[in-house]
N, C-alpha and C positions, 0 to 999 in steps of 0.2 A: 391512602391506599389500601384497597380491600385485602384481606389475607390471601384469597385465592389468586389475586393478581400478583401479589408478592411472591407467593410460591412459583407461579409461571416465570416470573422475571428471574428468580434464582436459578431455575432449570435452564432457562435461555443463557444466562451468563456462565453457568457452569459447562454447558456445551461450547460456548465461545472459547473459553479458557482451555478446554481439552483440545479443540481443533487447533489453536494457536500453539500449544505446547508440542503437539504432533506434527507441526509443519516444518519441513526440512527443505529450505530454499536450495535450489541448484542453478539458478540463473538470477540475472538482475530483475526481471519481472517479480519473481518469487520473493526476492530479497526485499524489494520495494514494498510489497504487499504485507510482509511480516513486519517490516519496520512501520508502516503505517498503522498497523494494529496496535503497536506499542505506543507510537508517539501521536497520532491523529494530527499531523502537521506536516504538509508536504515540503515545506521549506527546510524543516529539520530532518526529514527523510532524505532529501537531496543532499544536504551537508554530510550525512552519515554515509551514504552511497559514495560520495566523492572521497571521503576519508578512507573507505574501504578500497579505493583505486578504481571504481567503475567510472567509465567514460562513454560518451556518445560520439558518433561521427559529426565532425564539424564540416566547414566549408573546405573544398579542395584549395591547396596552396602548393604552386609549382608541380602541378600534377599529382600530388599525394593528399589524401584525405586526413586531416588533423583530428585528433582526439581532443574533445573539449569536455569541461565539467558539466555536470548535470544541473539543471535549474528546477525550481518548484513546478514550472509548467510541464517539464518532461515527466516528473512523478505523477502529476495529474493525469497525464496522457496514458501512462502505464496502468494506472488503477482503472482508467475508464475504458481500457481495452477490453476485448471479448474475454469472457470467462472460460478457462479451459475445463474440460469435462472432469468432474469431481473435485474441483479446487473450492471447497466450502469456504475457506478463509478469504479468498478473493471476492466471492460473493458478498460476504458480510462487510468486508472492508469497503467495497465499492458502494454499498447502501450507506455506510458511515460517512464516505466522502460526499455523497449527495446531500445527506442530512446536514453536514457541517456547511456546505455551501449556501444552503437555505437560511441558516442562522446568519451568515454574513450579508447576505443581500438584503 
């Protein structure tokens, strides 16, 4: 790697760490985004969210909507969702998810 490319990469990574460290999740979407930045694995993110008590609406049973655990597909859907204005970490994480999908395919 050329030194100028290495310097650019260092700057990019420092910005990423700075955005991550300043990110304060206030909802399940933001929590999933921050966890994906840490783990880069939707299955592990789903497990962490479930351990923190997050649930999604399931099928209605006897007229009531049950709460069920999150799965990896739910996390993927969250990350693939529209990026809120100014949510730089979501933008970075969404690109990382797409890059990781290509590796698997």
